[in-house]
ROKOL-802143 format. One record per atom (N, C-alpha, C): residue number from 1; x, y, z negated; residue in one letter. Coordinates in nm, 3 decimals. Layout:
N
PT_pos_xx_yy_zz_code
PT_NUM_X_Y_Z_A
...
***
This chain:
186
PT_pos_xx_yy_zz_code
PT_1_-12.874_-14.667_-22.694_M
PT_1_-12.910_-14.587_-22.579_M
PT_1_-12.827_-14.459_-22.573_M
PT_2_-12.810_-14.392_-22.689_S
PT_2_-12.731_-14.269_-22.690_S
PT_2_-12.585_-14.298_-22.660_S
PT_3_-12.539_-14.418_-22.694_E
PT_3_-12.403_-14.458_-22.663_E
PT_3_-12.383_-14.467_-22.512_E
PT_4_-12.484_-14.519_-22.441_D
PT_4_-12.479_-14.528_-22.296_D
PT_4_-12.478_-14.389_-22.233_D
PT_5_-12.558_-14.298_-22.288_A
PT_5_-12.562_-14.161_-22.237_A
PT_5_-12.428_-14.092_-22.259_A
PT_6_-12.367_-14.115_-22.376_G
PT_6_-12.237_-14.055_-22.405_G
PT_6_-12.129_-14.108_-22.312_G
PT_7_-12.130_-14.238_-22.286_S
PT_7_-12.028_-14.294_-22.197_S
PT_7_-12.053_-14.250_-22.053_S
PT_8_-12.178_-14.236_-22.014_A
PT_8_-12.209_-14.188_-21.879_A
PT_8_-12.163_-14.043_-21.863_A
PT_9_-12.181_-13.964_-21.969_E
PT_9_-12.138_-13.825_-21.965_E
PT_9_-11.985_-13.815_-21.957_E
PT_10_-11.916_-13.899_-22.034_R
PT_10_-11.769_-13.901_-22.029_R
PT_10_-11.721_-13.944_-21.891_R
PT_11_-11.786_-14.043_-21.834_A
PT_11_-11.748_-14.090_-21.701_A
PT_11_-11.769_-13.979_-21.598_A
PT_12_-11.879_-13.907_-21.609_A
PT_12_-11.906_-13.796_-21.517_A
PT_12_-11.799_-13.688_-21.530_A
PT_13_-11.760_-13.657_-21.654_R
PT_13_-11.653_-13.557_-21.675_R
PT_13_-11.522_-13.604_-21.614_R
PT_14_-11.492_-13.733_-21.630_C
PT_14_-11.368_-13.788_-21.574_C
PT_14_-11.368_-13.780_-21.421_C
PT_15_-11.482_-13.815_-21.360_Y
PT_15_-11.491_-13.807_-21.214_Y
PT_15_-11.480_-13.662_-21.167_Y
PT_16_-11.541_-13.571_-21.241_R
PT_16_-11.534_-13.429_-21.206_R
PT_16_-11.390_-13.380_-21.217_R
PT_17_-11.322_-13.418_-21.325_A
PT_17_-11.182_-13.377_-21.344_A
PT_17_-11.095_-13.435_-21.233_A
PT_18_-11.121_-13.559_-21.193_A
PT_18_-11.043_-13.620_-21.084_A
PT_18_-11.066_-13.546_-20.953_A
PT_19_-11.192_-13.509_-20.926_A
PT_19_-11.223_-13.434_-20.804_A
PT_19_-11.157_-13.296_-20.807_A
PT_20_-11.159_-13.231_-20.923_E
PT_20_-11.093_-13.101_-20.937_E
PT_20_-10.943_-13.113_-20.916_E
PT_21_-10.882_-13.217_-20.974_D
PT_21_-10.738_-13.237_-20.958_D
PT_21_-10.702_-13.263_-20.812_D
PT_22_-10.788_-13.337_-20.742_E
PT_22_-10.765_-13.363_-20.599_E
PT_22_-10.772_-13.234_-20.520_E
PT_23_-10.871_-13.150_-20.551_M
PT_23_-10.886_-13.022_-20.482_M
PT_23_-10.767_-12.932_-20.514_M
PT_24_-10.725_-12.927_-20.640_L
PT_24_-10.608_-12.847_-20.677_L
PT_24_-10.484_-12.892_-20.601_L
PT_25_-10.464_-13.023_-20.591_A
PT_25_-10.347_-13.075_-20.520_A
PT_25_-10.351_-13.037_-20.372_A
PT_26_-10.468_-13.049_-20.311_A
PT_26_-10.481_-13.014_-20.169_A
PT_26_-10.457_-12.865_-20.147_A
PT_27_-10.511_-12.781_-20.235_L
PT_27_-10.490_-12.636_-20.222_L
PT_27_-10.344_-12.599_-20.245_L
PT_28_-10.280_-12.663_-20.342_K
PT_28_-10.138_-12.636_-20.367_K
PT_28_-10.055_-12.680_-20.248_K
PT_29_-10.089_-12.793_-20.189_H
PT_29_-10.017_-12.841_-20.070_H
PT_29_-10.029_-12.739_-19.957_H
PT_30_-10.150_-12.690_-19.931_E
PT_30_-10.169_-12.588_-19.827_E
PT_30_-10.084_-12.465_-19.856_E
PT_31_-10.084_-12.422_-19.981_T
PT_31_-10.008_-12.303_-20.020_T
PT_31_-9.859_-12.323_-19.997_T
PT_32_-9.806_-12.434_-20.045_V
PT_32_-9.662_-12.459_-20.035_V
PT_32_-9.620_-12.473_-19.889_V
PT_33_-9.694_-12.552_-19.812_V
PT_33_-9.659_-12.575_-19.672_V
PT_33_-9.664_-12.445_-19.593_V
PT_34_-9.769_-12.368_-19.612_R
PT_34_-9.784_-12.243_-19.537_R
PT_34_-9.678_-12.140_-19.576_R
PT_35_-9.648_-12.130_-19.704_T
PT_35_-9.549_-12.033_-19.749_T
PT_35_-9.410_-12.070_-19.698_T
PT_36_-9.374_-12.196_-19.708_I
PT_36_-9.243_-12.240_-19.659_I
PT_36_-9.232_-12.217_-19.509_I
PT_37_-9.336_-12.253_-19.435_S
PT_37_-9.335_-12.235_-19.291_S
PT_37_-9.322_-12.087_-19.254_S
PT_38_-9.396_-12.001_-19.324_Y
PT_38_-9.390_-11.858_-19.296_Y
PT_38_-9.250_-11.804_-19.323_Y
PT_39_-9.192_-11.843_-19.436_K
PT_39_-9.059_-11.794_-19.471_K
PT_39_-8.954_-11.843_-19.372_K
PT_40_-8.968_-11.965_-19.323_E
PT_40_-8.874_-12.015_-19.223_E
PT_40_-8.888_-11.938_-19.093_E
PT_41_-9.011_-11.903_-19.056_D
PT_41_-9.035_-11.831_-18.931_D
PT_41_-8.990_-11.686_-18.937_D
PT_42_-8.989_-11.627_-19.056_T
PT_42_-8.958_-11.484_-19.068_T
PT_42_-8.825_-11.456_-19.135_T
PT_43_-8.744_-11.555_-19.154_G
PT_43_-8.614_-11.533_-19.216_G
PT_43_-8.620_-11.506_-19.365_G
PT_44_-8.717_-11.562_-19.433_G
PT_44_-8.724_-11.551_-19.578_G
PT_44_-8.814_-11.443_-19.633_G
PT_45_-8.886_-11.372_-19.545_Q
PT_45_-8.976_-11.267_-19.594_Q
PT_45_-9.096_-11.330_-19.663_Q
PT_46_-9.147_-11.258_-19.763_D
PT_46_-9.269_-11.302_-19.829_D
PT_46_-9.388_-11.274_-19.738_D
PT_47_-9.491_-11.357_-19.747_P
PT_47_-9.610_-11.335_-19.663_P
PT_47_-9.682_-11.206_-19.702_P
PT_48_-9.731_-11.131_-19.603_P
PT_48_-9.806_-11.009_-19.635_P
PT_48_-9.945_-11.042_-19.687_P
PT_49_-10.009_-10.943_-19.744_R
PT_49_-10.146_-10.962_-19.793_R
PT_49_-10.238_-11.001_-19.678_R
PT_50_-10.335_-11.083_-19.710_N
PT_50_-10.437_-11.129_-19.616_N
PT_50_-10.383_-11.210_-19.500_N
PT_51_-10.262_-11.262_-19.513_S
PT_51_-10.210_-11.356_-19.414_S
PT_51_-10.253_-11.496_-19.460_S
PT_52_-10.251_-11.595_-19.370_P
PT_52_-10.292_-11.730_-19.412_P
PT_52_-10.217_-11.783_-19.535_P
PT_53_-10.084_-11.767_-19.545_P
PT_53_-10.019_-11.817_-19.668_P
PT_53_-10.066_-11.744_-19.793_P
PT_54_-10.088_-11.614_-19.781_S
PT_54_-10.134_-11.535_-19.894_S
PT_54_-10.276_-11.574_-19.935_S
PT_55_-10.361_-11.597_-19.837_L
PT_55_-10.499_-11.638_-19.867_L
PT_55_-10.503_-11.777_-19.928_L
PT_56_-10.416_-11.867_-19.880_A
PT_56_-10.410_-12.002_-19.938_A
PT_56_-10.367_-11.994_-20.084_A
PT_57_-10.267_-11.911_-20.112_A
PT_57_-10.221_-11.895_-20.250_A
PT_57_-10.331_-11.833_-20.337_A
PT_58_-10.403_-11.737_-20.283_G
PT_58_-10.512_-11.676_-20.357_G
PT_58_-10.624_-11.774_-20.387_G
PT_59_-10.657_-11.858_-20.290_A
PT_59_-10.762_-11.959_-20.311_A
PT_59_-10.717_-12.059_-20.417_A
PT_60_-10.591_-12.100_-20.411_F
PT_60_-10.538_-12.193_-20.511_F
PT_60_-10.544_-12.130_-20.650_F
PT_61_-10.502_-12.006_-20.662_G
PT_61_-10.503_-11.937_-20.791_G
PT_61_-10.643_-11.919_-20.848_G
PT_62_-10.738_-11.879_-20.763_K
PT_62_-10.875_-11.861_-20.810_K
PT_62_-10.937_-11.994_-20.851_K
PT_63_-10.913_-12.099_-20.772_Y
PT_63_-10.968_-12.230_-20.807_Y
PT_63_-10.907_-12.279_-20.938_Y
PT_64_-10.776_-12.262_-20.953_A
PT_64_-10.709_-12.303_-21.077_A
PT_64_-10.763_-12.224_-21.196_A
PT_65_-10.792_-12.097_-21.176_S
PT_65_-10.848_-12.014_-21.282_S
PT_65_-10.987_-12.063_-21.323_S
PT_66_-11.067_-12.104_-21.226_A
PT_66_-11.201_-12.157_-21.256_A
PT_66_-11.191_-12.289_-21.331_A
PT_67_-11.102_-12.376_-21.286_V
PT_67_-11.083_-12.505_-21.354_V
PT_67_-11.032_-12.482_-21.495_V
PT_68_-10.940_-12.389_-21.511_A
PT_68_-10.884_-12.359_-21.643_A
PT_68_-10.993_-12.309_-21.738_A
PT_69_-11.083_-12.227_-21.687_A
PT_69_-11.192_-12.177_-21.771_A
PT_69_-11.283_-12.291_-21.815_A
PT_70_-11.310_-12.384_-21.725_E
PT_70_-11.395_-12.499_-21.761_E
PT_70_-11.326_-12.590_-21.862_E
PT_71_-11.195_-12.604_-21.849_R
PT_71_-11.120_-12.695_-21.936_R
PT_71_-11.066_-12.626_-22.060_R
PT_72_-11.090_-12.497_-22.074_H
PT_72_-11.039_-12.419_-22.187_H
PT_72_-10.886_-12.428_-22.195_H
PT_73_-10.824_-12.402_-22.081_M
PT_73_-10.678_-12.404_-22.070_M
PT_73_-10.632_-12.274_-22.005_M
PT_74_-10.502_-12.257_-22.002_S
PT_74_-10.443_-12.144_-21.932_S
PT_74_-10.437_-12.176_-21.782_S
PT_75_-10.467_-12.079_-21.695_P
PT_75_-10.455_-12.104_-21.551_P
PT_75_-10.313_-12.145_-21.511_P
PT_76_-10.214_-12.087_-21.577_V
PT_76_-10.075_-12.123_-21.546_V
PT_76_-10.049_-12.269_-21.580_V
PT_77_-10.106_-12.316_-21.692_A
PT_77_-10.090_-12.456_-21.730_A
PT_77_-10.156_-12.548_-21.628_A
PT_78_-10.272_-12.509_-21.580_V
PT_78_-10.341_-12.590_-21.479_V
PT_78_-10.261_-12.593_-21.350_V
PT_79_-10.214_-12.477_-21.305_M
PT_79_-10.138_-12.470_-21.181_M
PT_79_-10.007_-12.547_-21.192_M
PT_80_-9.943_-12.539_-21.308_G
PT_80_-9.817_-12.609_-21.328_G
PT_80_-9.832_-12.759_-21.339_G
PT_81_-9.948_-12.804_-21.383_S
PT_81_-9.967_-12.948_-21.400_S
PT_81_-9.999_-13.020_-21.270_S
PT_82_-10.025_-12.944_-21.165_V
PT_82_-10.060_-13.004_-21.037_V
PT_82_-9.933_-13.031_-20.958_V
PT_83_-9.918_-13.153_-20.916_G
PT_83_-9.804_-13.187_-20.831_G
PT_83_-9.840_-13.166_-20.685_G
PT_84_-9.739_-13.138_-20.605_V
PT_84_-9.762_-13.124_-20.461_V
PT_84_-9.765_-13.265_-20.403_V
PT_85_-9.875_-13.302_-20.338_P
PT_85_-9.881_-13.437_-20.282_P
PT_85_-9.785_-13.454_-20.166_P
PT_86_-9.744_-13.575_-20.146_D
PT_86_-9.657_-13.608_-20.034_D
PT_86_-9.733_-13.581_-19.905_D
PT_87_-9.665_-13.530_-19.804_S
PT_87_-9.733_-13.497_-19.679_S
PT_87_-9.788_-13.622_-19.610_S
PT_88_-9.740_-13.738_-19.650_R
PT_88_-9.792_-13.862_-19.590_R
PT_88_-9.920_-13.907_-19.657_R
PT_89_-9.954_-13.847_-19.771_D
PT_89_-10.079_-13.882_-19.838_D
PT_89_-10.197_-13.836_-19.752_D
PT_90_-10.306_-13.905_-19.767_A
PT_90_-10.426_-13.869_-19.692_A
PT_90_-10.489_-13.746_-19.757_A
PT_91_-10.466_-13.631_-19.697_L
PT_91_-10.523_-13.506_-19.748_L
PT_91_-10.639_-13.464_-19.659_L
PT_92_-10.739_-13.400_-19.717_P
PT_92_-10.851_-13.353_-19.635_P
PT_92_-10.806_-13.242_-19.540_P
PT_93_-10.876_-13.228_-19.429_S
PT_93_-10.844_-13.122_-19.334_S
PT_93_-10.882_-12.986_-19.393_S
PT_94_-10.832_-12.880_-19.330_E
PT_94_-10.864_-12.745_-19.376_E
PT_94_-11.015_-12.721_-19.375_E
PT_95_-11.079_-12.764_-19.267_E
PT_95_-11.224_-12.743_-19.255_E
PT_95_-11.299_-12.818_-19.365_E
PT_96_-11.255_-12.941_-19.393_E
PT_96_-11.319_-13.018_-19.499_E
PT_96_-11.298_-12.953_-19.635_E
PT_97_-11.177_-12.904_-19.659_L
PT_97_-11.150_-12.833_-19.785_L
PT_97_-11.239_-12.709_-19.798_L
PT_98_-11.249_-12.633_-19.689_A
PT_98_-11.332_-12.512_-19.691_A
PT_98_-11.478_-12.548_-19.719_A
PT_99_-11.525_-12.655_-19.657_Q
PT_99_-11.664_-12.697_-19.678_Q
PT_99_-11.686_-12.743_-19.822_Q
PT_100_-11.593_-12.821_-19.875_R
PT_100_-11.606_-12.869_-20.013_R
PT_100_-11.601_-12.753_-20.112_R
PT_101_-11.512_-12.658_-20.087_L
PT_101_-11.505_-12.540_-20.175_L
PT_101_-11.636_-12.461_-20.171_L
PT_102_-11.690_-12.443_-20.051_A
PT_102_-11.816_-12.369_-20.038_A
PT_102_-11.930_-12.441_-20.110_A
PT_103_-11.935_-12.573_-20.096_Q
PT_103_-12.040_-12.650_-20.164_Q
PT_103_-12.026_-12.641_-20.315_Q
PT_104_-11.904_-12.653_-20.362_E
PT_104_-11.880_-12.645_-20.507_E
PT_104_-11.914_-12.506_-20.560_E
PT_105_-11.878_-12.403_-20.485_A
PT_105_-11.909_-12.266_-20.526_A
PT_105_-12.060_-12.243_-20.529_A
PT_106_-12.129_-12.295_-20.428_E
PT_106_-12.276_-12.279_-20.423_E
PT_106_-12.342_-12.350_-20.541_E
PT_107_-12.296_-12.471_-20.571_A
PT_107_-12.353_-12.546_-20.684_A
PT_107_-12.328_-12.473_-20.816_A
PT_108_-12.207_-12.421_-20.833_A
PT_108_-12.174_-12.348_-20.956_A
PT_108_-12.255_-12.220_-20.967_A
PT_109_-12.273_-12.152_-20.855_Y
PT_109_-12.351_-12.028_-20.854_Y
PT_109_-12.496_-12.055_-20.892_Y
PT_110_-12.553_-12.161_-20.834_T
PT_110_-12.691_-12.197_-20.865_T
PT_110_-12.706_-12.233_-21.012_T
PT_111_-12.611_-12.311_-21.064_A
PT_111_-12.616_-12.351_-21.205_A
PT_111_-12.601_-12.230_-21.297_A
PT_112_-12.509_-12.140_-21.263_A
PT_112_-12.487_-12.021_-21.346_A
PT_112_-12.608_-11.928_-21.341_A
PT_113_-12.668_-11.917_-21.224_K
PT_113_-12.786_-11.831_-21.209_K
PT_113_-12.902_-11.886_-21.291_K
PT_114_-12.919_-12.017_-21.289_T
PT_114_-13.025_-12.081_-21.367_T
PT_114_-13.000_-12.064_-21.516_T
PT_115_-12.876_-12.088_-21.558_A
PT_115_-12.842_-12.079_-21.700_A
PT_115_-12.844_-11.935_-21.750_A
PT_116_-12.812_-11.841_-21.663_G
PT_116_-12.804_-11.701_-21.703_G
PT_116_-12.932_-11.622_-21.682_G
PT_117_-13.040_-11.690_-21.652_G
PT_117_-13.166_-11.619_-21.631_G
PT_117_-13.165_-11.531_-21.507_G
PT_118_-13.102_-11.576_-21.403_G
PT_118_-13.098_-11.501_-21.278_G
PT_118_-12.974_-11.415_-21.261_G
PT_119_-12.891_-11.407_-21.362_M
PT_119_-12.768_-11.327_-21.357_M
PT_119_-12.647_-11.418_-21.352_M
PT_120_-12.546_-11.380_-21.275_V
PT_120_-12.421_-11.455_-21.267_V
PT_120_-12.309_-11.362_-21.309_V
PT_121_-12.229_-11.404_-21.407_G
PT_121_-12.119_-11.322_-21.456_G
PT_121_-12.013_-11.300_-21.350_G
PT_122_-11.960_-11.179_-21.345_R
PT_122_-11.860_-11.145_-21.243_R
PT_122_-11.726_-11.213_-21.266_R
PT_123_-11.697_-11.248_-21.391_S
PT_123_-11.568_-11.312_-21.419_S
PT_123_-11.587_-11.458_-21.459_S
PT_124_-11.702_-11.513_-21.432_G
PT_124_-11.730_-11.650_-21.469_G
PT_124_-11.676_-11.751_-21.370_G
PT_125_-11.696_-11.876_-21.402_V
PT_125_-11.647_-11.985_-21.318_V
PT_125_-11.707_-11.977_-21.179_V
PT_126_-11.837_-11.950_-21.169_A
PT_126_-11.903_-11.945_-21.039_A
PT_126_-11.843_-11.836_-20.950_A
PT_127_-11.813_-11.721_-21.007_S
PT_127_-11.754_-11.612_-20.929_S
PT_127_-11.613_-11.647_-20.882_S
PT_128_-11.538_-11.713_-20.968_K
PT_128_-11.402_-11.753_-20.931_K
PT_128_-11.405_-11.858_-20.820_K
PT_129_-11.497_-11.952_-20.830_L
PT_129_-11.509_-12.054_-20.726_L
PT_129_-11.552_-11.990_-20.594_L
PT_130_-11.643_-11.893_-20.600_Q
PT_130_-11.687_-11.825_-20.479_Q
PT_130_-11.572_-11.748_-20.416_Q
PT_131_-11.491_-11.684_-20.497_S
PT_131_-11.374_-11.611_-20.447_S
PT_131_-11.276_-11.706_-20.380_S
PT_132_-11.252_-11.821_-20.442_A
PT_132_-11.162_-11.921_-20.383_A
PT_132_-11.216_-11.970_-20.250_A
PT_133_-11.345_-11.997_-20.244_A
PT_133_-11.407_-12.044_-20.120_A
PT_133_-11.398_-11.937_-20.011_A
PT_134_-11.421_-11.812_-20.047_D
PT_134_-11.414_-11.703_-19.949_D
PT_134_-11.272_-11.687_-19.894_D
PT_135_-11.173_-11.690_-19.981_K
PT_135_-11.035_-11.676_-19.938_K
PT_135_-10.994_-11.790_-19.845_K
PT_136_-11.030_-11.911_-19.882_F
PT_136_-10.992_-12.025_-19.800_F
PT_136_-11.065_-12.021_-19.665_F
PT_137_-11.190_-11.981_-19.664_A
PT_137_-11.265_-11.970_-19.539_A
PT_137_-11.203_-11.864_-19.448_A
PT_138_-11.158_-11.751_-19.505_R
PT_138_-11.090_-11.648_-19.425_R
PT_138_-10.960_-11.702_-19.368_R
PT_139_-10.887_-11.783_-19.446_M
PT_139_-10.763_-11.842_-19.397_M
PT_139_-10.790_-11.933_-19.278_M
PT_140_-10.892_-12.017_-19.289_V
PT_140_-10.927_-12.108_-19.179_V
PT_140_-10.969_-12.028_-19.057_V
PT_141_-11.045_-11.921_-19.077_A
PT_141_-11.088_-11.836_-18.965_A
PT_141_-10.968_-11.771_-18.897_A
PT_142_-10.869_-11.727_-18.975_L
PT_142_-10.748_-11.669_-18.915_L
PT_142_-10.672_-11.771_-18.833_L
PT_143_-10.670_-11.894_-18.880_D
PT_143_-10.601_-12.000_-18.805_D
PT_143_-10.669_-12.027_-18.672_D
PT_144_-10.800_-12.011_-18.668_K
PT_144_-10.874_-12.039_-18.545_K
PT_144_-10.872_-11.923_-18.448_K
PT_145_-10.838_-11.805_-18.493_A
PT_145_-10.837_-11.686_-18.409_A
PT_145_-10.696_-11.628_-18.405_A
PT_146_-10.608_-11.683_-18.319_P
PT_146_-10.468_-11.636_-18.316_P
PT_146_-10.454_-11.488_-18.284_P
PT_147_-10.544_-11.431_-18.206_A
PT_147_-10.533_-11.289_-18.173_A
PT_147_-10.550_-11.205_-18.299_A
PT_148_-10.642_-11.244_-18.385_E
PT_148_-10.662_-11.172_-18.510_E
PT_148_-10.549_-11.200_-18.608_E
PT_149_-10.491_-11.318_-18.599_A
PT_149_-10.383_-11.354_-18.690_A
PT_149_-10.259_-11.270_-18.663_A
PT_150_-10.244_-11.223_-18.539_A
PT_150_-10.128_-11.140_-18.507_A
PT_150_-10.129_-11.012_-18.588_A
PT_151_-10.247_-10.965_-18.625_V
PT_151_-10.259_-10.845_-18.707_V
PT_151_-10.193_-10.868_-18.843_V
PT_152_-10.198_-10.991_-18.893_A
PT_152_-10.142_-11.022_-19.024_A
PT_152_-9.994_-11.056_-19.017_A
PT_153_-9.934_-11.047_-18.898_A
PT_153_-9.792_-11.079_-18.883_A
PT_153_-9.709_-10.974_-18.959_A
PT_154_-9.592_-11.012_-19.006_P
PT_154_-9.511_-10.917_-19.083_P
PT_154_-9.464_-10.801_-18.997_P
PT_155_-9.463_-10.684_-19.055_Q
PT_155_-9.416_-10.564_-18.989_Q
PT_155_-9.312_-10.501_-19.081_Q
PT_156_-9.183_-10.532_-19.058_P
PT_156_-9.080_-10.494_-19.154_P
PT_156_-9.070_-10.344_-19.181_P
PT_157_-9.097_-10.260_-19.083_D
PT_157_-9.084_-10.116_-19.104_D
PT_157_-9.218_-10.047_-19.124_D
PT_158_-9.321_-10.122_-19.155_A
PT_158_-9.454_-10.064_-19.170_A
PT_158_-9.459_-9.960_-19.281_A
PT_159_-9.395_-9.987_-19.393_A
PT_159_-9.397_-9.893_-19.505_A
PT_159_-9.328_-9.763_-19.467_A
PT_160_-9.215_-9.773_-19.396_R
PT_160_-9.144_-9.651_-19.354_R
PT_160_-9.230_-9.568_-19.259_R
PT_161_-9.299_-9.636_-19.167_R
PT_161_-9.384_-9.565_-19.072_R
PT_161_-9.498_-9.494_-19.145_R
PT_162_-9.557_-9.559_-19.242_V
PT_162_-9.667_-9.499_-19.318_V
PT_162_-9.617_-9.377_-19.394_V
PT_163_-9.501_-9.389_-19.459_V
PT_163_-9.444_-9.277_-19.534_V
PT_163_-9.413_-9.161_-19.441_V
PT_164_-9.355_-9.190_-19.324_A
PT_164_-9.323_-9.085_-19.229_A
PT_164_-9.450_-9.016_-19.179_A
PT_165_-9.552_-9.094_-19.151_K
PT_165_-9.679_-9.037_-19.105_K
PT_165_-9.742_-8.950_-19.213_K
PT_166_-9.741_-8.997_-19.336_E
PT_166_-9.797_-8.919_-19.447_E
PT_166_-9.718_-8.791_-19.468_E
PT_167_-9.586_-8.799_-19.456_A
PT_167_-9.502_-8.679_-19.472_A
PT_167_-9.533_-8.578_-19.362_A
PT_168_-9.551_-8.625_-19.239_A
PT_168_-9.583_-8.535_-19.129_A
PT_168_-9.719_-8.469_-19.151_A
PT_169_-9.816_-8.546_-19.197_L
PT_169_-9.948_-8.489_-19.226_L
PT_169_-9.940_-8.386_-19.338_L
PT_170_-9.859_-8.415_-19.440_H
PT_170_-9.843_-8.323_-19.552_H
PT_170_-9.777_-8.193_-19.505_H
PT_171_-9.673_-8.205_-19.422_E
PT_171_-9.605_-8.086_-19.370_E
PT_171_-9.700_-8.003_-19.285_E
PT_172_-9.781_-8.069_-19.203_A
PT_172_-9.876_-7.997_-19.118_A
PT_172_-9.979_-7.924_-19.203_A
PT_173_-10.027_-7.989_-19.307_A
PT_173_-10.125_-7.926_-19.396_A
PT_173_-10.062_-7.808_-19.470_A
PT_174_-9.937_-7.823_-19.513_A
PT_174_-9.868_-7.714_-19.583_A
PT_174_-9.846_-7.596_-19.489_A
PT_175_-9.808_-7.623_-19.364_A
PT_175_-9.787_-7.516_-19.267_A
PT_175_-9.919_-7.444_-19.238_A
PT_176_-10.027_-7.519_-19.228_E
PT_176_-10.158_-7.458_-19.203_E
PT_176_-10.201_-7.370_-19.320_E
PT_177_-10.177_-7.417_-19.441_T
PT_177_-10.211_-7.340_-19.561_T
PT_177_-10.129_-7.212_-19.566_T
PT_178_-10.001_-7.221_-19.532_L
PT_178_-9.914_-7.103_-19.530_L
PT_178_-9.960_-7.004_-19.425_L
PT_179_-9.996_-7.053_-19.307_A
PT_179_-10.043_-6.965_-19.200_A
PT_179_-10.173_-6.897_-19.240_A
PT_180_-10.261_-6.970_-19.307_E
PT_180_-10.387_-6.914_-19.354_E
PT_180_-10.363_-6.805_-19.457_E
PT_181_-10.269_-6.828_-19.547_A
PT_181_-10.237_-6.729_-19.650_A
PT_181_-10.181_-6.603_-19.587_A
PT_182_-10.099_-6.616_-19.482_R
PT_182_-10.043_-6.499_-19.415_R
PT_182_-10.151_-6.419_-19.344_R
PT_183_-10.248_-6.490_-19.284_R
PT_183_-10.358_-6.421_-19.216_R
PT_183_-10.441_-6.341_-19.315_R
PT_184_-10.460_-6.395_-19.433_K
PT_184_-10.539_-6.325_-19.536_K
PT_184_-10.467_-6.201_-19.585_K
PT_185_-10.333_-6.205_-19.588_E
PT_185_-10.254_-6.090_-19.633_E
PT_185_-10.263_-5.977_-19.533_E
PT_186_-10.276_-6.009_-19.407_E
PT_186_-10.275_-5.905_-19.303_E
PT_186_-10.401_-5.834_-19.295_E
***
């Protein structure tokens, strides 16, 4: 009887690992496709923070980190072991991936909360899965709202504009301080 329980447990672990590998492959595919497309559209620029390619990469990294923690491996080893599936392979849609990630995160959160006596660790597997699900859901939402996605479009001179604005504010504050000091002297 215990032999049957052991083999059933091994089979469950194998199915879980296969499902995790499938999810990793789908997330890596989204990341690679979106990053390549973005770079082609922008002449080789890296995607900005909170853009769909950046969120896809973040979701892939967080999910890989959660899987690595469960398997007692390095996240880099997990990410490197995943091959990018052929685009002709039957991959789940973005919405299906987001739903599956959310379900997996919810199940992990419930299990961690039960095991932890009502507490869930901030750096645990459940938190990493929740972060991956949140990032991927934000990416899907950006895809559905093109007006909001324009905000995440690259702005090549944004850093220069911010520096110039900060410098102007600093100069104005310095001039005001100097004028105040002169008034006090008089």
